[in-house]
C-alpha positions as CSV (number, residue, x, y, z in Angstrom):
1,M,-0.4,-0.1,-0.1
2,R,1.4,3.7,-0.9
3,T,2.2,6.3,1.9
4,H,1.3,9.3,1.6
5,R,5.0,12.0,2.3
6,S,4.1,15.8,3.2
7,F,5.9,17.9,4.0
8,I,6.7,20.2,7.3
9,D,8.5,23.3,8.1
10,T,9.3,22.3,10.7
11,P,12.4,19.8,13.3
12,L,11.6,16.1,13.8
13,A,12.5,13.5,16.5
14,V,10.9,10.4,16.9
15,G,8.8,10.1,19.7
16,Q,8.0,13.9,19.5
17,R,4.4,14.1,19.0
18,L,2.6,17.4,17.1
19,A,-0.2,18.7,15.7
20,L,0.3,18.7,11.9
21,S,-1.3,22.3,9.5
22,E,-4.4,23.1,8.5
23,A,-3.5,22.6,4.9
24,V,-2.3,19.1,5.5
25,S,-4.4,18.4,7.9
26,A,-7.0,19.1,5.6
27,H,-4.8,16.3,2.7
28,L,-4.4,13.4,4.9
29,V,-8.1,13.5,5.5
30,K,-10.0,15.3,4.0
31,V,-8.8,14.2,0.4
32,L,-7.2,11.0,0.7
33,R,-9.6,10.3,3.7
34,L,-6.7,9.1,6.2
35,E,-8.4,7.4,9.2
36,A,-6.6,7.5,12.8
37,G,-3.5,5.3,13.0
38,A,-3.3,5.2,9.5
39,I,0.4,5.7,9.3
40,C,2.0,8.5,6.4
41,Q,5.7,10.0,6.4
42,L,6.7,13.7,6.9
43,F,9.5,15.4,5.6
44,N,11.1,18.8,6.5
45,G,14.6,18.7,3.9
46,D,16.5,17.4,6.6
47,G,17.3,14.7,4.0
48,F,15.3,12.0,6.1
49,D,11.6,10.8,5.8
50,Y,9.9,9.9,9.2
51,E,6.9,7.4,9.5
52,A,4.1,8.9,11.2
53,R,0.7,7.3,12.8
54,L,-1.8,9.8,12.8
55,V,-3.1,10.0,16.8
56,S,-6.6,12.2,16.9
57,L,-8.4,13.6,14.0
58,E,-9.9,17.4,14.7
59,K,-11.4,19.7,12.6
60,R,-8.9,22.0,11.3
61,S,-6.1,19.5,12.8
62,T,-4.5,16.3,13.1
63,Q,-2.0,14.6,15.6
64,V,0.3,12.9,14.7
65,E,3.5,10.6,16.7
66,V,6.6,10.4,14.9
67,L,7.9,6.8,14.9
68,S,11.0,6.7,12.7
69,R,13.2,7.8,10.6
70,R,14.9,7.3,7.7
71,D,17.7,8.2,5.5
72,V,16.6,8.7,1.6
73,G,19.8,9.2,-0.1
74,N,18.5,10.5,-3.2
75,E,20.0,13.3,-4.1
76,S,21.7,14.0,-7.2
77,P,25.9,13.4,-6.9
78,L,25.7,17.0,-10.0
79,A,25.1,20.0,-7.2
80,I,23.9,22.1,-10.3
81,T,22.4,25.4,-9.8
82,L,20.2,26.5,-12.7
83,A,20.1,30.3,-12.9
84,Q,16.3,30.6,-14.6
85,G,15.5,33.7,-16.4
86,I,12.4,34.8,-15.0
87,A,9.4,33.3,-17.3
88,R,5.5,34.3,-17.6
89,G,2.9,32.9,-15.8
90,D,2.5,29.0,-14.8
91,K,6.0,28.5,-17.0
92,M,8.2,28.8,-13.9
93,D,6.1,27.1,-11.9
94,W,7.0,24.2,-14.3
95,I,10.2,24.8,-14.0
96,L,10.5,24.6,-10.8
97,Q,8.7,20.9,-10.5
98,K,10.5,19.1,-13.1
99,A,14.3,20.9,-11.9
100,T,13.3,19.1,-8.2
101,E,12.5,15.4,-10.2
102,L,15.3,15.9,-11.7
103,G,17.7,16.6,-8.8
104,V,18.8,20.4,-9.1
105,A,20.1,21.4,-5.7
106,R,20.2,25.2,-5.8
107,I,18.1,27.7,-8.5
108,A,17.9,31.7,-9.2
109,P,15.4,33.1,-10.3
110,V,17.5,35.9,-12.0
111,L,16.3,38.9,-13.9
112,T,17.8,40.0,-17.8
113,E,17.5,42.1,-20.0
114,R,14.5,41.0,-21.9
115,T,12.7,39.6,-19.0
116,E,9.0,40.8,-18.8
117,V,7.7,39.6,-15.5
118,K,8.7,42.8,-13.4
119,L,9.3,42.0,-9.9
120,D,8.8,44.5,-6.8
121,A,10.2,43.6,-2.7
122,E,6.9,42.8,-2.4
123,R,5.9,41.0,-5.7
124,S,9.3,39.4,-5.5
125,E,8.4,37.9,-2.1
126,K,4.9,36.3,-3.0
127,K,6.6,34.5,-5.7
128,S,9.4,33.2,-3.4
129,Q,7.2,31.6,-0.9
130,H,4.7,30.3,-3.7
131,W,8.2,28.7,-5.8
132,R,9.3,27.2,-2.4
133,G,5.3,25.0,-1.8
134,V,6.5,24.4,-5.6
135,L,9.2,23.0,-4.6
136,A,8.2,21.2,-1.4
137,A,5.1,19.7,-3.7
138,A,7.9,18.4,-6.5
139,C,9.9,16.6,-3.5
140,E,6.9,14.9,-2.3
141,Q,5.9,13.9,-5.9
142,S,9.3,12.4,-6.5
143,G,10.4,11.3,-3.2
144,R,14.0,13.7,-2.4
145,A,14.2,14.6,1.2
146,V,15.8,17.8,0.5
147,L,14.5,20.9,-0.8
148,P,16.2,22.7,-3.6
149,E,17.8,26.2,-2.5
150,L,16.0,29.4,-3.6
151,L,17.8,32.2,-3.9
152,A,15.5,35.0,-3.7
153,P,15.3,36.7,-7.3
154,Q,18.3,39.2,-8.5
155,A,20.0,40.6,-11.3
156,L,21.6,38.3,-13.3
157,V,24.4,40.1,-12.9
158,K,24.9,40.4,-9.5
159,F,23.6,36.8,-9.5
160,A,26.7,35.4,-11.6
161,A,29.0,38.3,-9.9
162,A,28.9,36.0,-6.9
163,D,28.8,32.5,-8.6
164,G,32.3,30.4,-7.5
165,N,30.9,27.6,-8.9
166,T,33.0,25.2,-10.5
167,H,31.8,25.0,-14.0
168,R,29.9,27.7,-15.0
169,L,27.4,28.1,-18.4
170,V,25.3,29.5,-20.3
171,L,22.9,27.3,-22.5
172,D,24.1,29.5,-26.1
173,P,22.9,28.0,-30.1
174,E,25.3,29.6,-31.3
175,A,29.0,28.3,-29.1
176,G,31.5,25.9,-29.8
177,Q,31.3,24.1,-26.8
178,S,29.4,20.7,-26.5
179,L,28.5,17.9,-24.0
180,A,30.3,16.1,-25.8
181,T,33.0,18.3,-25.3
182,L,32.0,19.2,-21.5
183,S,34.2,17.6,-19.0
184,V,33.0,16.7,-14.8
185,A,34.4,15.3,-12.3
186,A,33.4,13.7,-8.8
187,G,33.0,17.3,-6.3
188,D,32.7,19.7,-9.2
189,S,29.7,22.6,-9.2
190,I,28.0,23.3,-12.1
191,T,25.8,26.5,-12.7
192,L,23.2,26.4,-16.0
193,V,21.7,30.0,-16.8
194,I,18.9,29.8,-19.1
195,G,18.2,33.0,-20.5
196,P,13.7,33.4,-20.2
197,E,11.7,34.1,-23.7
198,G,13.1,35.7,-26.2
199,G,16.9,34.3,-24.5
200,L,19.6,36.7,-23.8
201,S,20.6,39.6,-24.9
202,D,24.2,40.3,-26.1
203,R,24.6,42.9,-23.4
204,D,24.2,39.8,-20.7
205,L,26.2,37.5,-22.6
206,A,29.4,39.8,-22.5
207,A,28.5,40.5,-18.8
208,L,28.5,36.4,-18.4
209,R,31.3,35.7,-20.6
210,V,33.4,38.8,-17.7
211,A,32.4,36.8,-15.2
212,G,34.4,33.6,-16.7
213,Y,31.1,31.9,-17.9
214,T,31.7,29.6,-21.4
215,G,28.3,29.0,-24.1
216,L,27.3,25.7,-24.1
217,R,25.0,24.2,-27.2
218,L,22.2,22.1,-27.0
219,G,22.3,20.3,-30.1
220,P,20.8,22.5,-33.1
221,R,18.1,23.3,-32.8
222,I,16.8,26.6,-30.2
223,L,14.7,25.3,-27.8
224,R,12.0,27.5,-25.3
225,T,12.9,28.8,-21.6
226,E,10.5,26.0,-20.6
227,T,12.6,22.9,-22.1
228,A,16.0,24.3,-22.4
229,G,16.9,23.7,-18.5
230,I,14.7,20.6,-18.5
231,A,16.8,19.4,-21.2
232,T,20.3,19.9,-20.4
233,L,19.5,19.1,-16.5
234,A,18.6,15.4,-18.0
235,A,21.3,15.2,-20.3
236,L,23.9,16.0,-17.6
237,N,22.2,14.0,-15.3
238,A,22.9,10.7,-17.9
239,L,26.3,11.7,-18.6
240,F,27.9,12.2,-15.0
241,G,25.0,11.8,-12.7
242,D,23.1,9.0,-11.9
243,W,21.0,7.5,-14.2
244,R,24.8,5.5,-15.7
């Protein structure tokens, strides 16, 4: 029988009793129709799954007892940062969801010269809260027990200036380097920059070159922003990660 996983943003320990949030409680009891005594799995991003028993069901809250802890151990051996030009509407959610499933370690939403999404401080925080929920849901589904780190939205140039990863790559259909010529060793870290709709401008690319980024070509066709990063993450997993 399938055991259901739920993310809760709180420390967990074996033997602990705690009340689940109203949202998690509603999903387990009203949607999944679990009853008192049923077993569920909780995780909080620390790398472990916690088996818990539903002890009492109330109208707005469910009490659980944590029974055991298990090291999940399914993180990708590749430490990949996806610096994604912020895309419009549901595209960004889709990108974050699939990148999480593919094992990305860190996500940096970046603002480029051609980014069409405008974010002030308040809207930026609301977007970040929403995106964290997308990442948690993707971890629930994919079995990950570590949430990718989500950086605050920031200008591409600012992000690039602070990036110290081993391989700093920008997807560019005109680049000379391909995945066939890329060499990744154990312990290397990778940053992959993907432009928004309309791609990266010449000014963006020039700034990235100054910051030490090299172009990466992914085949002869131009991919949409919601396809490019996901395809590259999958290819990197196949060549250097845990798909081999």
